[in-house]
N, C-alpha and C positions, 0 to 999 in steps of 0.2 A: 235689316242687313243692308250695308252700303252696296250699291251696284258695282259690278266688276269694272265697268268703264271708268268710273270716277277714281277708283284706286289706281288704275293704270295712268290716268291723267295726272294725278298727284305725283306719282313716281316719275313721270317724264319731266314735270316741272322741276322736281328736286334734282334730277340728273342734269338738266340744263343749267341750273344754278351752280351745281358743283363744277361742271365743265367750264363755265365762265370764270369761276374762282381760280381753278387750276391754270387756265390759260393766262390769267393775269399774273400768277406767281412766277411763271417762267421768265418773264422779262421785266419784272417790277412795273407792270401795267404800261410798258412801252416808254417809260421815262428815260431820257438820255442823261447820263451822269458824266461829269468831266473830272478826270484824274490826271495827275502829272507824275512822271517817273524821272527822278533826278539821279544821274549816275556819274561816277568818276572814271569808270572803265567801261568798255563796251559790254553789252548784254550777252548772256550765255543762254543756251537752250532751256535751262531750268526756269527761266522767267515764264515760259509757257505754262508751267505748273501753277503759277500765280493766277493767270487768267482762267485756267481750267477750274480752279477753286472758286473764283468769282462766278463763273458760269454755273457751277453746281449750286451756288447760293442764289441764283436767279438773275445775275448780272451778265447777260450775254455780251460777247465782245462787240457785236453790232450795235449794242445800246450804250457802248462806252466811247466817249471822246477822250482819246489818250494823248496828252501833251508829252512830248519827249518819247513818243512811242517807237521811234526808229532805234534799232539795236545799236547803231553806231553813234547815236547822239550822246555825247559825254560833256561834262562840265567839271573838269578836275580843279580848275582855279576857283577858289572860294568866292571871290568877288563876282566872277562871271556867273557862278551858280546862284548867288544871292539875287543878282539882277534878273536872271531867268525865272526864279521862283516868284519874284515880285511881279513880273509880267504875267505869269500864270494866275496869280491872285487877282490881278486887274481883269483878267479874262474869265473870271468866274470859276476857277478850279475849286472842287469840293474836297479833294484829298490829295496830298503830296506824298509820294512814296520815295524816300531817300535811301539810296543803297550804299552809302559810305558815311563815315563820320563827318568828313568835310561837307558832303552834300546835306547831311542832317543839320549841321551847324548853320549852313547858309540858308536853308529853308526856315529854320527857327528865327534867324535874323530878319527874314523877309516877311513873316507873318506870326501873329500871336493868336489868331482866331481860327485859321484853317487847320484841321487835323493833319498831323504829320506822322506817317507810319515809317519807321526806320528799320533797316537791317544793318547793324553795325556790330563791331567786335564786342563792345560792352557799353550798353546805353547809360548805365549809372556811372561807370568808371570814366566815361567821356564827358560827364556832366550834363547829359541831355535829359536824364530822368532822375529825380530824387527818390521816388518811391516806386519800385517796379511792380509791386502788387496793386497799387492804386495810383497810377500816374497823375500828377497835377499838370496844369498847363495844357498844351496842345500836342505833346509828343508821347508816343508809345511805339510798340513794335516788337521785333524779335532780335535776339542776340546771335552772334556767330562765335560764341565762346567755345574754344577748344582747349581742354585741359592739357597744358603743356607737360605736366608731370606724367600723364598717361603716355604721351608720345615718346618722352624721354625714356620711360621704363621699357617700352617696346624696343627702342633703339639699343638699350643696354642688353636686352635679351638677344637681339638680332646680331649685334656686332661684337658683343662680349666686352665687359669692363669699360664702359664709356666713362671717362673721368673729366676730360676737358671738352666743354661744349662751346662752340663758336656760334654767335648769333649775328645776323645781318638785319638792319632795319633802316627805314627812311626817316632821317632825323626831322624832316619838315612836315611829316604827316601826323596829325594828332590822333588818327586812328591806330597808330602803332603803339601808343603809350600803354593802354591797358594790357594788350597781349605781351608786351615786353615786360611789364611789371609781373604778370603771371608767370612768365618764363623765369624771371629772377627767383620767385618763390618756389617754382617747381624744381629748379636746379638745386636750390638750397635744401629742399626737403629730401632730395635723393643724394645729397652729399656730393654733388658734382660742381666743378669749377666752371663758371660762366665767363667767357671772354667775348665782348661785343664790339662790333665795328659798325659805324653808320655811314650813310651816304646821303648827301643833301639833294642829289639829283642822279639820274642814271649814269651821268658822266663819272661820278665818283665810285661806281660799283667795283671796278677793277682794282682800285687801290684798297678798298675795304676787304675784298676777298684775299688779296695778297697779304694783308695784315694778319688775317686769321690763319692763313696757311703758314706764315712765318712763326706764329705762336704754337704751331703743332697741335691744333685742335683735333679731336677724334671724330666729331661730326659738326656739320654746319646747319643751324636752325634758321629758316627764313621766317622772320616775324611777320605775321599776316597783316597787311594793310593795302590800301589802294596803291600807295606809292611803291610798294614791293611788286605788286602785279604789273604796274606800268614799266617796271625795270626788269621784267622777266627776260627779254631778249639780251640785255647786257649781262644779267646774272648767268644766263646759260653760257654765253661766250666766255665769261670770266672763269666759270667752273669747269669748262671742258679741259680734260687732262689733269684736273686736280683730284688726287686719289683719296677723297674724303666724302663719305656718304652725306647726302643732303636730306634734311627733314623739312616738311612743309605741312600747312593746313589748308592750302588752296591748291587745286589741281595744277600740276606742271608736268612737262615731259621729261624733266631732268632730276626730279626729286626721287630719292631711293625709297623713302617711306613717306607716306601721306596719311594723316588722320584728319578727316574733315566731316562736318555735319552732312547728313544725307540732304543734298541740295534740293532735290525735287520735293522731299517732305517739308523742308524748311520754307520753300516758296509756296507750297500749298497752305501751310500754316499762316504765312503772311497774307495770302489771298482770303482766308477765312476771317482774319482780323480786319482786312479792308472791307469785306462785306458787312461786318458788324457796324463799322463806322459809317458806311454809306446807308445802312438801315436806320441810322439816327442814334446809335449808342454814343454815350459820352466817352471821351478819351479815358476818363477815370474808371470806366466800366470795362476797359479792354486792357488787362494787365500785360506786361512784357512777358514774352515766352522765350524759353531756352530751347536749343535743338533737342529733338526727341531721340535721335539716333545718330551714331557716328559710324563712319566707314573707314576701315583700314585697307589701304592700297599699297601693294608691294610692287615696285618696278624692278623686275629681274634684269632687264636690259641695263638700267642705270646701275644696279648692283655689280653686274659684270664689268662695267666701265671703271669702277673704282676697286675692282678686285675683291669684292665681298661675296661670301657665300651665305645665303640666308638659311637659317635652320628650318627643318621641316615643321617644327612646332609653330613657328611664326607664319609659315606658308599656310598651315591649316587654319590659323586664326584669321587670315586675310579675307576680306570681303571681295577683293578683286586682285588678280595678278596680271601685270603687264609684262608680256614676254618680248 
């Protein structure tokens, strides 16, 4: 029979080895990793969910060197974004996270070797990825696809017999093309007439809104893109006093109905993808992901401003009510 002391000694050695292993898992053995975050608009609080997911995967924020980490650091100009990404590559960045179509295109122009993780409206529709299940090249990520027919159907139930849909989109933003194409398909599927007006810059917003109002549209749909978000102040001023409900897929204070992906869930998903790439997974092993959950938000204050009464059945379906 083995002496009791030896059994305890062996157990203590095993526990010590396990403790050492676990301590190394928490921070990837203390290795510092460099990532870059390329944005076209200022960061929102939901970006914290990205870092929380990385932390859960063993990449503590203290072990990350984050280029572009300030929430206010933005590079909306494609040439500026490309030069920034090139500087990051020269600085040894291991992963670039691009949070708009323009940012992703700039990052891809800057490097063909550093993995690029994108969050864009439509990775394949924007030409960034050819095979979303098994991406080739150095680009993968998550989509911000919002089914326009679903939001239009909710609007039809909320406001009654929506026939003429007005859409606003930034003509110079490549990120607007896939959601605009989806809106065209969605309106056609629901037998709605779509009337679109574009603006090349925020200065042109007022004229585009006036064009749709003159056409007598029933609702105005804001096509999601970074250029749209940058024009939110001008859009809000132009839409004040216009008795037409506004539909959006990016949070605004003036949209009557909002259908958006669950932002925190989407950024957690992006963080898990980032962890896999930092772990050494090939880009082809990290497929593009779609949003897992959508949130319906009803802005009752905005509804009152346009004289609309939202039916109880829509209020019951809403994930959030803004009063």
